[in-house]
VEXPA-729150 format. One record per atom (N, C-alpha, C, O): residue in one letter; x, y, z. Coordinates in pm, whole numbers, plus 50000, padded with zeros to 5 digits. Layout:
<pts>
aXYZ/...
</pts>
This chain:
<pts>
m500255181650422/m499385170250405/m497955174650434/m497705181250535/s497025171050347/s495635175350363/s494955167250473/s495475156950515/a493815171950519/a493085165050627/a492715150650590/a492915141750672/p492175147950469/p491875134150435/p493105125150434/p493025113450473/e494255130550388/e495485122550387/e495925119450528/e496405108350554/k495785129050619/k496155126650758/k495265115950819/k495745107250891/k493965116650791/k493045106650845/k493395092750793/k493355082950868/k493725091850664/k494085078950607/k495345073550673/k495445061550700/k496315082250698/k497565078150762/k497305073050902/k497875062850942/v496455079850978/v496125075351114/v495405061951109/v495675053051190/a494475060651014/a493735048051001/a494675036550969/a494515025451021/v495665039050884/v496625028650849/v497475025250970/v497725013450995/e497905035051045/e498705032551165/e497945023651262/e498515014351319/n496675026151281/n495875018651375/n495505004851326/n495154996151406/s495585002451194/s495144989751139/s496214978851150/s495924967051133/s497424982651177/s498504972851182/s498524965651315/s498524971851421/a498524952451309/a498504944451430/a499864944351500/a499934944851623/g500934943951423/g502254943351486/g503244952151413/g502974957151304/a504384953951474/a505404962551415/a506064955851295/a506654962651211/e505974942751286/e506624935351179/e505574928051096/e505404916051111/c504884935251009/c503874928750926/c504534923850796/c505544929350753/r503964913650738/r504484907750615/r503544910450499/r502324909850514/a504134913350385/a503334915850265/a502624902950223/a503214892150222/e501374904350188/e500564893050141/e500104895349999/e499724885849929/l500134908049954/l499614911649822/l500574920749750/l501254928949812/i500644919149618/i501404928449533/i500374936549455/i499454931049395/f500544949549456/f499744958449374/f500674963949267/f501534972349293/y500484958849145/y501344963249035/y501094977749002/y500044983249035/a502044983948936/a501904997948895/a500584999448822/a500214991248739/r499885010148854/r498565012348794/r498695015948647/r499505024248607/a497865009348569/a497765013048427/a496845025248421/a496085027948513/s496935032448313/s496135044748302/s494645041548297/s493825050448320/s494295029148269/s492885025948248/s492135021248371/s490905021448370/g492805017148477/g491975011348580/g492555009648717/g493575015548754/e491855001448791/e492154998948932/e493304989348949/e493694982148856/a493844989349068/a494894979849102/a494234966549141/a493324966249225/r494674956149081/r494184942849119/r495334935549186/r496374933349124/p495154931849311/p496264925749384/p496514911249341/p495624904249293/v497764907149359/v498174893449336/v498754888349464/v499524895349529/e498404876049503/e498924870549627/e500404867449614/e500884863249509/i501134869749723/i502574867449728/i502834853749786/i502224849849886/l503734846449725/l504084833249774/l505354833449862/l505584824049939/g506154843849850/g507394844649926/g507244852550055/g506134856550093/q508344854750122/q508384862450246/q508934876450218/q510124878050191/y508064886550223/y508474900150198/y507894909050307/y506804906550358/a508634919450343/a508124929150441/a507094938350372/a507174940950252/c506164942850450/c505154952250402/c505824965550371/c506584970850452/d505554971050252/d506164983750211/d505794995250305/d506555004850316/y504654994350372/y504255005150461/y505295007650570/y505365018750623/r506074997650603/r507094998750708/r508405004750658/r509315007150738/r508515007150530/r509735012850474/r509865027350513/r508865034350525/p511085032150532/p511265046350566/p510825055850456/p510495067450484/d510825051150331/d510425059650218/d508985057150176/d508615060050062/w508165051750266/w506785048150233/w505995059650171/w505355057750067/e506005071350230/e505185082450180/e505555085850034/e504675088549952/h506835085650004/h507285088249868/h506805077249773/h506315080049664/r506945064749816/r506505053449733/r505025054149706/r504585052149593/w504225056949811/w502765057649798/w502385068849700/w501545066849613/t503015080449714/t502715091749626/t503015088349481/t502215091149392/e504185082349457/e504555078649319/e503595068249263/e503185069349147/w503255058449341/w502365047649293/w500945053149271/w500335050549168/n500435060549367/n499055065149362/n498835075549252/n497725076449198/t499855083249217/t499715093449111/t500235088248977/t500275095648878/r500635075648974/r501125069248851/r502375075948793/r502585075948672/q503205081448881/q504435087948835/q505495077948794/q506325080948707/n505495066248854/n506515056248825/n505815043548776/n505235036348857/p505855040548646/p505155028848593/p505795015548630/p505245004948598/y506925015848697/y507635003648735/y507555000748885/y508144990948932/l506855009148959/l506795007449103/l505614998749142/l504475001549105/h505874988249216/h504834979149266/h504824979949418/h505874981449481/l503644978949477/l503524979349624/l503364965349678/l502574957349627/f504094962549783/f503984949949856/f503344953349990/f503964960050073/l502124948950011/l501384953150132/l500734941250201/l500364931350138/c500614942550333/c499844932750408/c498364935950386/c498024946850340/e497514926550419/e496094928250395/e495504939850477/e494644947050428/n495974941650598/n495474952550684/n495764966250625/n494884974850621/h496994968350580/h497364981250522/h496654983350388/h496214994450359/a496544973050307/a495844974350178/a494394978250201/a493844986650129/r493764972250300/r492354975350332/r492244989750384/r491344997050343/a493144993850473/a493105007250531/a493335018050424/a492815029050436/l494115014850321/l494365024350213/l493255024050107/l493285031750011/g492285015150124/g491165014550031/g491485007049903/g490775008749804/l492524998749902/l492894991449782/l492144978349768/l492044973049657/i491614973149878/i490774961149874/i489544963649958/i489544972450044/g488494955949932/g487244957750005/g487354952950150/g488274945650187/k486404957050228/k486404953250369/k485744940350383/k485634935150495/
</pts>
């Protein structure tokens, strides 16, 4: 893992208020043309960052390897990952 990736991981760890955060936003699979635009979630879903396979999911989503993978994230984790503004 490169130094910037490690810093981002530490920042995300520190941004979480509790061990059981809930997803508030869906980030659909990125299209080749642009940014991820989040959609608010109406249901009760756990934040994907808490999943044991999080690093794999993030890598697949961020590199556009899986066009069917969507991220369910809480606002704190989305902000820490740079997906939404501060």
